[in-house]
C-alpha positions in Angstrom: 64.5 -212.8 -22.5 64.0 -211.6 -26.0 64.0 -207.8 -25.3 60.8 -205.9 -26.5 61.5 -202.9 -29.0 59.2 -200.0 -29.2 58.2 -199.4 -33.1 59.1 -195.9 -34.2 57.4 -192.8 -33.0 54.5 -191.3 -35.3 53.1 -188.0 -36.2 49.4 -187.9 -36.4 47.6 -185.8 -39.0 43.9 -184.8 -39.0 42.4 -183.7 -42.0 39.0 -181.8 -41.8 37.7 -181.7 -45.5 34.1 -180.6 -47.1 33.3 -184.7 -47.2 34.5 -186.0 -43.7 37.2 -186.1 -41.4 40.3 -188.1 -42.2 43.0 -189.4 -39.9 46.6 -190.7 -40.5 49.6 -192.0 -38.8 53.2 -190.6 -40.6 56.7 -192.1 -40.0 59.6 -189.8 -39.3 60.1 -190.2 -43.3 56.8 -188.7 -44.1 55.4 -192.1 -45.1 52.0 -193.0 -43.9 51.5 -196.3 -42.2 49.1 -199.2 -43.4 46.3 -199.8 -40.8 46.5 -196.6 -39.4 44.2 -194.6 -41.4 40.8 -193.9 -40.6 37.8 -191.6 -42.2 34.7 -190.4 -41.2 32.2 -189.4 -43.2 30.4 -185.6 -42.7 29.0 -183.5 -45.5 28.6 -179.8 -46.0 24.7 -178.8 -45.8 23.6 -177.0 -48.8 20.4 -175.7 -49.5 18.6 -172.8 -52.0 19.7 -169.5 -51.4 23.3 -170.3 -51.1 23.4 -172.0 -47.9 26.4 -174.2 -47.4 26.6 -174.9 -43.7 29.3 -176.9 -41.4 27.4 -179.2 -39.2 29.8 -178.4 -36.4 28.5 -181.1 -33.8 28.8 -183.9 -36.6 32.6 -182.8 -37.2 33.2 -182.4 -33.8 31.9 -186.2 -33.4 33.6 -187.5 -36.3 37.2 -185.7 -35.5 36.7 -187.0 -31.7 36.0 -190.6 -33.2 39.0 -190.7 -35.8 41.1 -189.8 -33.0 39.8 -192.7 -30.9 40.5 -195.3 -33.5 43.8 -193.7 -34.3 44.7 -194.2 -31.0 43.2 -197.6 -30.1 45.5 -198.9 -33.2 48.8 -197.3 -32.0 50.1 -199.8 -29.8 53.0 -198.8 -28.1 54.4 -196.0 -30.7 55.2 -192.7 -29.2 53.3 -190.0 -30.8 55.4 -186.9 -31.7 52.4 -184.5 -32.4 49.2 -184.0 -33.9 49.0 -181.9 -37.0 45.6 -180.4 -38.0 44.7 -179.4 -41.8 41.1 -178.0 -42.4 39.0 -176.6 -45.5 39.4 -173.0 -45.4 37.7 -170.6 -44.4 34.8 -171.6 -41.9 33.0 -169.4 -39.6 32.3 -170.2 -36.1 30.2 -167.6 -33.7 30.7 -167.9 -30.2 29.2 -166.6 -27.1 30.8 -165.2 -23.8 30.9 -169.5 -22.5 32.7 -170.3 -25.5 29.9 -171.9 -27.2 29.2 -172.0 -30.6 25.7 -170.1 -31.8 23.8 -169.8 -35.1 24.8 -171.4 -38.5 28.6 -172.2 -39.2 29.3 -171.0 -42.8 31.9 -172.7 -44.7 33.6 -171.1 -47.7 30.9 -171.9 -50.2 28.2 -170.0 -48.4 27.0 -167.2 -50.6 24.3 -165.6 -48.3 27.0 -162.8 -47.7 26.9 -161.8 -51.3 24.8 -158.8 -50.7 27.7 -157.4 -48.3 30.4 -157.9 -51.1 29.5 -154.6 -53.1 29.5 -152.4 -49.6 33.0 -153.9 -48.7 34.4 -152.5 -51.9 37.1 -149.8 -51.3 36.7 -150.5 -47.3 39.4 -153.7 -47.7 42.6 -153.8 -49.6 43.3 -157.2 -51.1 47.2 -155.5 -51.4 47.1 -155.8 -47.8 44.9 -158.9 -47.2 45.5 -161.1 -50.3 41.9 -161.7 -50.7 39.0 -159.8 -52.8 35.8 -158.5 -51.5 33.9 -161.8 -51.6 31.3 -163.8 -49.9 33.8 -166.6 -48.7 35.6 -164.3 -46.5 34.8 -163.0 -43.1 34.3 -159.4 -43.5 31.0 -159.9 -45.6 30.3 -163.0 -43.5 30.4 -161.3 -40.4 28.5 -158.5 -41.6 25.8 -160.9 -43.0 25.6 -163.1 -39.9 25.0 -160.0 -37.4 22.5 -158.9 -39.7 20.5 -161.6 -39.9 20.7 -162.7 -36.5 20.8 -160.1 -34.3 19.1 -161.7 -31.3 22.1 -163.8 -30.5 24.6 -162.5 -28.6 28.2 -163.2 -30.3 31.5 -162.5 -28.0 33.8 -163.7 -30.8 34.5 -165.7 -34.0 36.9 -168.2 -35.0 37.4 -171.1 -37.5 36.0 -174.8 -36.6 39.4 -176.4 -36.5 40.0 -173.6 -34.0 37.0 -174.3 -32.0 38.0 -177.8 -31.8 41.2 -177.0 -30.5 40.4 -174.7 -28.0 37.7 -177.7 -26.9 40.4 -179.9 -26.5 43.5 -177.7 -25.4 41.7 -174.6 -23.8 43.6 -172.5 -26.1 42.2 -170.5 -29.3 45.2 -170.0 -31.5 45.1 -169.7 -35.2 47.6 -170.4 -37.8 48.9 -167.6 -40.2 47.7 -170.0 -42.7 44.2 -170.3 -41.9 43.8 -166.4 -40.6 45.1 -165.5 -44.4 41.9 -167.4 -45.7 39.7 -165.2 -43.5 40.6 -161.9 -45.7 41.3 -160.2 -42.2 45.1 -161.1 -41.8 47.7 -158.4 -43.3 49.8 -160.0 -45.0 52.9 -157.9 -44.2 52.5 -157.5 -40.3 51.4 -160.7 -40.0 48.6 -159.2 -37.7 44.7 -158.4 -38.1 44.7 -155.9 -40.5 42.8 -152.5 -39.3 40.7 -151.7 -42.3 39.4 -155.2 -42.8 38.5 -155.3 -38.9 37.3 -151.9 -39.2 35.2 -153.4 -42.6 33.7 -156.4 -40.7 32.9 -154.3 -37.6 35.2 -156.5 -35.4 38.2 -155.8 -32.8 41.2 -158.0 -32.8 40.0 -159.2 -29.0 37.3 -161.0 -30.8 39.5 -163.1 -32.7 41.8 -165.9 -32.0 45.2 -165.3 -30.8 47.6 -165.6 -34.1 50.5 -167.8 -34.2 52.3 -170.2 -36.5 51.7 -173.8 -37.0 54.7 -174.6 -34.7 52.7 -173.1 -31.8 52.8 -176.3 -29.3 49.1 -176.8 -27.4 48.4 -179.6 -25.0 45.4 -181.7 -24.3 43.3 -180.5 -21.2 43.1 -183.4 -18.4 39.5 -184.6 -19.8 41.1 -185.3 -23.0 44.1 -186.3 -22.0 42.6 -189.2 -19.7 40.5 -190.0 -23.0 43.7 -190.1 -25.2 46.5 -191.1 -22.8 48.9 -191.8 -25.6 48.5 -188.2 -26.6 48.9 -186.5 -23.5 52.6 -185.4 -24.1 52.4 -184.7 -27.8 51.5 -181.1 -29.2 48.7 -180.4 -31.2 49.4 -177.6 -33.9 47.1 -175.2 -34.6 45.4 -176.0 -38.3 47.2 -175.1 -41.5 44.5 -174.5 -44.5 44.2 -177.6 -46.7 45.2 -175.7 -49.6 48.7 -174.9 -48.2 49.5 -178.4 -46.9 48.1 -180.0 -50.5 51.1 -177.8 -51.9 53.9 -179.1 -48.8 52.4 -182.7 -49.6 52.7 -182.6 -53.0 56.0 -181.1 -53.1 54.9 -178.3 -55.2 57.0 -175.6 -53.5 58.6 -173.7 -56.5 58.0 -171.7 -59.7 58.9 -174.3 -61.7 56.7 -177.0 -59.6 52.8 -175.5 -59.3 50.5 -177.0 -57.7 46.8 -178.3 -59.2 44.3 -180.0 -57.0 41.2 -181.4 -58.0 39.3 -182.6 -54.6 35.9 -181.8 -53.7 36.7 -178.1 -55.2 39.9 -177.1 -57.3 42.5 -174.8 -57.2 45.7 -173.6 -59.0 48.7 -172.6 -56.5 52.3 -172.1 -56.2 54.4 -171.0 -53.3 56.7 -168.3 -52.9 59.2 -167.4 -50.0 60.2 -163.6 -49.0 58.2 -160.7 -49.6 54.5 -160.8 -50.5 54.2 -161.0 -54.0 52.2 -158.8 -56.6 48.9 -160.5 -56.7 47.8 -160.9 -60.4 43.9 -159.7 -61.2 41.5 -162.5 -60.1 43.9 -164.0 -58.0 44.5 -164.3 -54.2 47.4 -164.2 -52.1 47.5 -166.6 -49.0 50.2 -168.0 -46.6 51.7 -171.6 -45.7 53.3 -170.0 -42.8 55.2 -167.1 -41.4 57.6 -167.4 -44.5 56.1 -168.6 -47.6 53.2 -167.1 -49.3 50.7 -169.2 -51.6 49.7 -167.7 -54.7 46.8 -168.7 -57.0 43.2 -169.0 -57.7 40.3 -171.4 -56.7 37.1 -172.9 -58.1 33.9 -174.2 -56.1 33.4 -176.8 -58.2 35.8 -180.3 -58.6 35.0 -183.5 -57.5 31.5 -182.1 -56.2 30.4 -181.3 -59.8 31.4 -185.0 -60.9 29.5 -186.4 -58.3 26.3 -184.3 -58.9 26.5 -185.2 -62.5 27.2 -188.9 -61.5 23.8 -188.3 -59.6 21.8 -186.1 -61.8 22.4 -187.9 -65.1 22.3 -191.3 -63.6 25.8 -192.2 -65.1 27.3 -195.6 -64.9 30.2 -197.2 -64.1 31.9 -197.0 -67.4 31.9 -193.4 -67.7 35.4 -192.9 -67.9 36.0 -195.2 -70.7 33.1 -193.6 -72.4 34.4 -190.1 -71.7 37.9 -191.2 -73.1 35.9 -191.9 -76.6 35.1 -188.2 -76.8 37.0 -185.5 -78.7 38.0 -182.2 -77.1 34.9 -179.9 -77.4 33.4 -182.0 -80.3 30.0 -182.2 -78.4 29.1 -178.4 -79.2 28.3 -177.6 -75.9 29.5 -174.6 -73.6 29.1 -175.4 -69.8 29.9 -172.9 -67.6 30.5 -174.5 -64.2 29.1 -172.3 -61.5 26.4 -174.3 -59.6 27.5 -172.2 -56.7 28.8 -169.1 -57.8 32.0 -168.5 -59.0 35.4 -167.6 -57.5 38.7 -166.7 -59.3 38.8 -165.1 -61.3 35.3 -163.7 -61.4 34.1 -163.6 -57.8 30.7 -163.7 -58.5 28.7 -165.1 -56.0 25.7 -164.8 -58.2 26.5 -166.6 -61.1 24.9 -169.9 -61.6 25.6 -173.0 -63.9 24.9 -173.2 -67.7 24.9 -175.5 -70.3 24.6 -173.9 -73.9 24.0 -175.6 -77.0 21.7 -178.8 -76.0 20.1 -180.8 -78.6 17.9 -183.8 -78.7 21.2 -185.7 -79.9 23.1 -184.7 -76.7 24.0 -187.3 -74.6 24.4 -187.6 -70.8 28.2 -188.5 -71.1 28.7 -185.6 -73.1 27.2 -183.1 -70.8 29.5 -184.6 -68.5 32.6 -184.0 -70.5 31.6 -180.8 -71.0 31.5 -179.9 -67.8 34.7 -181.3 -66.9 36.1 -179.5 -69.7 34.6 -176.2 -68.2 36.2 -176.8 -65.1 39.6 -177.6 -66.6 39.4 -174.1 -68.9 38.7 -172.5 -65.6 41.7 -173.6 -64.1 43.5 -173.2 -67.2 42.6 -169.4 -66.9 43.9 -169.4 -63.5 47.3 -171.0 -64.6 47.7 -168.8 -67.3 47.6 -165.4 -65.0 50.7 -167.2 -62.3 53.9 -165.8 -63.3 55.1 -169.3 -63.1 58.8 -170.5 -65.1 58.8 -171.6 -68.8 59.6 -175.1 -67.7 56.7 -175.4 -65.2 55.3 -178.9 -64.4 52.2 -179.0 -62.8 52.1 -181.0 -59.6 48.1 -182.6 -59.8 46.6 -184.4 -57.0 43.5 -184.9 -55.5 41.0 -187.9 -55.3 38.6 -186.5 -58.0 41.5 -186.0 -60.7 43.0 -189.1 -59.5 40.1 -191.2 -60.3 39.5 -190.1 -63.9 42.1 -190.6 -66.6 39.7 -188.5 -68.8 39.8 -185.6 -66.2 43.6 -185.8 -66.5 44.0 -185.7 -70.0 41.5 -182.6 -70.2 43.2 -181.0 -67.6 47.0 -181.4 -69.3 45.2 -180.3 -72.7 43.5 -177.2 -71.2 46.9 -176.3 -69.3 49.0 -177.0 -72.5 51.7 -178.6 -69.9 52.7 -181.6 -68.5 50.9 -183.1 -65.2 53.2 -184.9 -62.9 50.3 -187.1 -61.0 50.7 -188.1 -57.5 48.5 -190.8 -55.7 49.4 -190.1 -52.1 47.6 -192.6 -49.8 46.6 -190.4 -47.1 46.0 -187.3 -49.2 48.6 -184.5 -50.1 46.9 -182.2 -47.5 47.5 -184.9 -44.7 50.8 -185.7 -45.9 51.9 -181.9 -45.8 50.3 -181.4 -42.2 52.5 -184.3 -41.1 55.7 -182.9 -42.8 55.2 -179.7 -41.6 54.8 -181.4 -37.7 58.3 -183.3 -38.6 59.9 -180.3 -39.4 58.9 -178.7 -36.3 60.5 -181.6 -34.4 63.6 -181.5 -36.4 63.4 -184.0 -38.5 64.7 -183.5 -42.5 62.3 -185.0 -44.6 61.9 -184.6 -48.2 59.3 -182.5 -49.9 60.2 -183.4 -53.8 57.2 -184.7 -55.6 56.2 -188.1 -55.0 55.7 -189.2 -58.7 53.2 -191.8 -60.2 52.7 -190.9 -63.7 53.3 -188.1 -66.3 50.5 -186.8 -68.7 51.6 -184.8 -71.8 49.3 -182.3 -73.5 48.5 -183.1 -76.9 49.2 -179.1 -78.9 45.9 -179.7 -80.9 43.6 -180.4 -78.1 45.3 -177.5 -76.4 44.2 -175.1 -79.2 40.7 -176.5 -79.2 40.4 -175.6 -75.4 42.0 -172.0 -75.8 39.0 -171.5 -78.4 36.3 -172.9 -75.8 38.0 -170.5 -72.9 37.1 -167.6 -75.3 33.4 -169.1 -75.8 33.1 -169.5 -72.1 34.1 -166.2 -71.7 31.7 -164.8 -74.2 28.9 -166.7 -72.6 29.7 -165.7 -69.1 29.5 -161.7 -70.3 26.2 -162.2 -72.1 24.6 -163.9 -68.9 26.1 -161.3 -66.8 24.5 -158.6 -68.7 21.4 -160.5 -68.9 21.2 -160.8 -65.4 21.6 -156.9 -65.1 18.6 -156.5 -67.5 16.3 -158.9 -65.5 17.3 -156.9 -62.0 16.4 -153.6 -63.8 13.3 -154.7 -65.0 12.6 -156.8 -61.7 
């Protein structure tokens, strides 16, 4: 009788993104396995007035369906751990029974913009790593309470923390996810007293803090539903920006990461003491030992999708974009459709196209928009103390889908891009690698190179000039807005 050998064990990664929930299985080398990748679509809910809410019930249903589908495909594979990664930040209000009440805010919700000015001087970016801004909890919690006084709230947590408490009975948040709230003290790794006071919170109203290696286990109800996961530790979610750096191998000063997914960011990892924060940037955490320094934009693939839908662009868009020269259309596109994040942090800003004429084409508008995002990302990158030989490790489905955008970004940065096409996504892979390291496995975090995109020096000069023009237009529009507010 032939012996039956069990297949090698796996780690599952659950990725809660702004466009859906993805799940994948990885072997002990950190490689995703064909046939063990699933996805459920769930989008943020946008509405006028700065609304960008997380449909919590839909996300919860999608996450559990993803685990159902993965569980059914595992066969007799053992599961070593379940790792989570998630968009950051999100805000869930809970009543005394642990039930979610009221709207669930995402990082893109700007309705708390009116609270930002009141917070200036009450919180310290040097202590928390985060400026006063509508994406962070001090402003969001204040707005939430002001606008929903009729609801009784006992505590707050993030979306992945809510899911883990539902499944395991424990509300634990990672240092990484907590650092995206604007409430974590980046030196003590405790909740920051000044930030708590500014938000009107007490530490008892927030999740327990722990690192990504904290083991949580399924309650009986869920262990019965997913018996193959009953003995596997579930780990607190790590912010997807942090896991993207880990998953793409961007963990040194010479390997910063640039990601263009639904949104976009430039980040690099620093170990040791908290680094100084350049003006306009932030400092988060990957884990208890590693900082993440960088800046992010609200725009990325979401802007690309908006352009395709609004301008009714065809399937040949990328080829048409490649035929255009840098900044040759005479347009200046400020990509601030949902306010701006790094480096201006202006939730009131809105997108602007300057220079339109009767001869302007939809493809030219699209090119101007993509150049605008690239120049904003370059503005973040130029502020970072990266090494002189830095090679930007690039990932994100929106960027990988467009050769035109790849070249535009390399030209704007003035640095080579090392493109990585990681099948399950850099964030999911990063979460899996961190879980494998927790289990004692030696895994490589070197970049998974696919293609090198080199910048054109002449194109870089053109984008430097465009960047100056964008800054001038931004200043002029800010003055116009101030004048309009005075006039009423």
